[in-house]
C-alpha positions as CSV (number, residue, x, y, z in Angstrom):
1,M,25.8,1.2,13.5
2,A,23.5,3.8,12.1
3,S,21.1,2.9,9.4
4,R,21.0,4.8,6.2
5,R,17.7,5.4,4.5
6,T,17.6,5.8,0.7
7,S,14.6,6.4,-1.5
8,R,14.5,4.7,-4.9
9,T,12.1,5.0,-7.8
10,A,10.3,1.7,-8.2
11,P,11.1,-0.3,-11.4
12,P,8.6,-0.1,-14.4
13,G,5.5,-2.1,-13.7
14,A,6.0,-2.1,-9.9
15,A,3.1,0.3,-9.2
16,A,0.7,-2.0,-11.1
17,R,2.0,-5.1,-9.2
18,K,1.8,-3.3,-5.9
19,A,-1.8,-2.2,-6.6
20,A,-2.7,-5.8,-7.7
21,A,-1.3,-7.1,-4.4
22,V,-3.2,-4.6,-2.3
23,D,-6.4,-5.5,-4.2
24,R,-6.1,-9.1,-3.0
25,F,-6.9,-8.0,0.5
26,V,-10.6,-7.1,-0.2
27,S,-11.6,-7.5,3.4
28,Q,-9.1,-4.7,4.3
29,T,-9.7,-2.4,1.4
30,R,-13.4,-2.5,0.7
31,P,-16.6,-2.5,2.8
32,L,-17.8,-6.1,3.6
33,C,-21.4,-5.0,3.3
34,D,-23.6,-2.0,4.1
35,G,-23.2,-0.3,7.4
36,D,-20.5,1.8,9.1
37,E,-19.3,-1.1,11.1
38,N,-18.4,-2.9,7.9
39,A,-16.2,-0.1,6.5
40,A,-12.8,-0.8,5.0
41,I,-10.1,-1.1,7.6
42,L,-7.3,0.6,5.7
43,P,-7.8,4.3,5.1
44,P,-6.9,5.9,1.7
45,E,-3.7,7.4,3.0
46,E,-2.5,3.9,4.0
47,L,-3.3,2.5,0.6
48,A,-1.5,5.3,-1.0
49,H,1.6,4.5,1.1
50,H,1.6,0.9,-0.3
51,T,1.1,1.9,-3.9
52,R,3.5,4.9,-4.2
53,A,6.0,5.1,-7.1
54,F,9.1,4.8,-4.9
55,E,10.5,2.6,-2.2
56,V,12.4,3.5,0.9
57,V,15.3,1.1,1.8
58,F,17.0,1.0,5.2
59,R,20.6,-0.4,5.2
């Protein structure tokens, strides 16, 4: 059975909830302290993926 991918606009307020969820993972999204070795693990493009205004659903 082939999966179908659909894209849907996220419901109102979803972007704020997703951003708040991502912000809970401070050790992944912000430097732990000074120094390159302590940089955030997730790059900006990955954070943008998780806070976009739409969802992709596979069925």
